[in-house]
C-alpha positions in Angstrom: 0.0 0.3 0.0 1.5 3.7 -0.6 1.9 5.7 2.2 -0.1 8.7 2.6 0.6 11.4 0.0 2.9 9.5 -2.0 1.6 7.7 -5.1 3.9 4.9 -5.9 3.4 1.4 -4.3 4.4 -2.1 -4.6 1.7 -5.0 -5.0 1.8 -7.9 -2.8 3.6 -10.3 -5.4 5.2 -7.8 -8.1 8.5 -6.9 -7.7 7.2 -3.7 -10.3 6.2 -0.2 -9.0 2.6 0.9 -9.4 1.3 4.6 -9.3 -1.9 5.5 -7.9 -4.8 8.1 -8.1 -7.5 8.7 -5.8 -9.9 11.8 -6.7 -12.0 13.6 -3.9 -15.6 12.7 -4.0 -16.4 16.4 -5.5 -15.3 16.5 -8.3 -17.1 13.1 -9.5 -14.7 11.4 -11.3 -15.4 7.4 -12.5 -13.5 5.5 -11.5 -12.7 7.2 -8.3 -9.4 5.0 -7.6 -6.4 4.5 -10.5 -4.1 1.9 -10.5 -1.2 1.8 -12.9 1.9 -0.7 -13.5 4.9 1.1 -14.1 6.9 -1.7 -15.5 9.8 -1.7 -13.6 11.4 -2.3 -10.1 13.6 0.1 -10.4 12.4 2.9 -8.2 14.5 6.0 -10.3 13.1 4.6 -13.3 9.5 4.4 -12.0 9.8 7.9 -10.6 11.2 9.4 -13.6 8.2 7.5 -15.4 5.6 8.3 -13.0 6.6 12.5 -13.1 4.5 13.2 -16.2 1.1 11.3 -14.8 1.0 12.7 -11.4 1.5 16.3 -12.7 -1.6 15.6 -15.4 -3.4 14.2 -12.0 -3.0 17.1 -10.3 -3.5 19.7 -13.3 -6.5 17.4 -14.1 -8.3 17.9 -10.6 -7.6 21.6 -10.5 -9.3 21.3 -14.0 -12.4 19.6 -13.2 -13.1 21.4 -9.8 -13.0 24.7 -12.1 -15.1 23.5 -14.8 -18.2 21.6 -11.8 -17.8 25.5 -10.2 -18.6 27.3 -13.7 -15.3 29.4 -13.8 -13.3 27.6 -16.9 -12.7 29.5 -20.6 -10.2 29.1 -23.0 -8.2 32.4 -23.4 -6.1 33.4 -26.2 -2.9 31.2 -28.1 0.3 31.1 -26.2 3.6 30.1 -28.4 6.8 28.3 -26.9 8.8 31.9 -27.9 7.2 35.0 -28.6 6.3 35.7 -32.2 8.3 38.1 -34.2 11.5 38.4 -31.6 15.1 36.9 -31.2 15.1 34.5 -28.7 17.9 32.3 -26.8 17.2 28.8 -25.9 18.7 27.1 -22.7 21.3 25.8 -24.4 22.7 29.0 -26.2 21.2 28.5 -29.0 19.8 31.7 -31.1 16.4 31.7 -32.9 14.1 34.0 -34.4 10.8 33.2 -33.6 8.3 34.0 -36.9 4.5 32.9 -36.6 4.2 29.5 -36.1 7.8 28.8 -37.1 11.3 28.7 -35.1 14.5 29.3 -37.3 17.6 28.5 -35.5 20.7 30.7 -36.6 24.7 29.8 -36.6 26.8 32.5 -34.8 26.7 34.3 -38.8 23.3 34.6 -38.5 22.5 31.7 -41.3 19.4 29.3 -40.7 20.2 25.7 -39.9 17.4 24.5 -39.1 13.4 24.7 -38.3 11.1 24.2 -35.8 7.7 24.3 -35.1 6.6 27.4 -32.5 3.8 24.8 -31.2 1.2 26.8 -29.3 -1.3 26.1 -26.9 -5.1 27.4 -26.0 -4.9 28.1 -22.3 -7.8 27.2 -19.8 -8.8 30.4 -17.9 -10.9 31.2 -14.6 -8.7 30.1 -12.0 -7.5 31.2 -8.8 -4.1 32.7 -8.2 -3.5 30.0 -6.1 -4.4 27.2 -8.5 -2.6 29.0 -11.3 0.4 28.6 -9.2 -0.6 25.2 -8.9 -1.1 24.7 -12.6 2.2 26.2 -13.3 4.0 23.8 -11.2 2.7 20.8 -13.3 2.6 22.4 -16.9 4.8 20.3 -19.0 8.2 22.0 -20.1 8.8 22.0 -23.8 11.0 19.4 -25.4 14.1 21.0 -26.4 17.0 19.0 -27.9 19.4 17.7 -24.9 23.1 18.4 -26.2 24.1 17.6 -22.6 23.4 13.8 -23.8 25.8 13.3 -25.4 28.3 13.9 -22.7 27.4 10.7 -21.1 26.9 8.4 -24.7 30.3 9.6 -25.1 32.1 8.5 -22.2 29.9 5.4 -22.1 31.6 4.5 -25.4 34.9 5.8 -24.9 35.5 4.2 -21.3 33.4 0.8 -22.3 31.2 1.2 -20.1 29.0 -2.2 -19.1 25.4 -2.4 -20.3 24.3 -2.6 -16.5 26.3 0.7 -15.7 25.3 2.5 -18.7 21.4 2.0 -17.7 22.5 3.3 -13.9 24.3 6.3 -15.3 21.5 6.9 -17.9 18.7 6.8 -14.8 20.4 9.0 -12.5 21.1 11.2 -15.4 17.3 11.4 -16.2 16.9 12.0 -12.4 18.9 15.2 -12.4 17.8 16.7 -15.2 14.2 16.5 -13.9 15.4 17.6 -10.8 16.9 20.9 -12.1 14.1 21.5 -14.6 16.3 20.4 -17.9 19.2 23.1 -16.5 21.8 22.6 -19.2 25.1 21.3 -17.5 27.3 24.2 -18.6 25.0 26.4 -16.5 24.7 23.8 -13.4 26.8 24.2 -10.1 27.8 22.3 -6.9 24.2 23.2 -5.6 22.3 21.4 -8.6 24.7 19.0 -7.8 23.7 18.1 -4.1 20.1 17.8 -5.5 20.5 14.5 -6.8 22.6 14.0 -3.8 19.8 14.8 -1.6 17.1 13.1 -3.8 19.0 9.9 -3.7 19.4 10.2 0.2 16.0 10.5 0.7 15.2 7.2 -1.2 17.1 5.8 1.3 20.4 4.6 -0.3 23.1 4.3 1.2 26.2 7.0 0.5 28.2 4.0 -1.0 25.3 3.9 -3.6 24.8 7.5 -4.1 28.7 8.5 -4.5 28.7 5.6 -7.4 25.3 6.5 -9.1 27.1 10.3 -8.9 30.3 9.4 -9.7 29.0 8.0 -12.9 28.0 11.8 -14.4 30.8 13.4 -12.8 33.4 11.2 -14.7 31.3 11.8 -18.0 31.4 15.7 -17.5 35.3 15.0 -16.3 35.9 13.1 -19.8 34.0 16.7 -21.7 36.4 19.1 -19.7 39.4 16.8 -20.8 38.3 16.7 -24.4 37.9 20.3 -24.1 34.3 20.5 -24.8 33.7 24.0 -25.6 30.7 24.5 -23.2 31.5 22.7 -20.2 34.1 24.3 -17.5 33.0 23.3 -14.6 32.0 19.6 -13.2 28.7 20.3 -10.9 29.1 16.7 -9.3 32.8 17.1 -8.2 33.2 17.2 -4.2 29.7 16.7 -3.1 28.7 13.7 -2.0 32.0 13.3 0.6 30.2 16.4 2.3 27.4 13.7 3.7 27.6 12.7 7.5 
């Protein structure tokens, strides 16, 4: 059974993690309780897979409540990037937003690729507290993650075993979730410590935490040694030994 305030649990006789949603009586859903298998015995992998579903569940409750109270309405379109101006992505890429099109530019101003400037029709009519809660659970735009190549390079060049590679990628995805997708070049040791605190909070032993954080630290060190132009500092250096 899940602990109060927790969504993840394990069923008797199953090694895999499950996700359970229960809905308040006043929003009148059907069914009132939903259980979903996450298909993995790995807690970190289960948490990553569950995160968007939990966010959608919490947002859905707020939407249904506003609809039942007659406050819900559709607002004006909102784009990923405001049209008619230049922007820079989290990875430092330069782009122009023209209507529903994004044009990515190189240092000389030449267009190197285009993407769709996706938009949404936002719901309106929420209280300030509900808006803050919805913002916490809003899906993040999917951007090209150039940091993943750093991990892939380390796995390939150091001949990392498939088991350890899977663990490293799972740890990397957890870290990216904890820092809301912030690029490694912009991360500090405080960001690295968020990963340490998260892993410790799951009850992992210090040696296990040190090993999992060490995967990412080794990958970043290799990028620095290879003179990666973007990476100048390792946010995973000298953080685990601070633990009591």
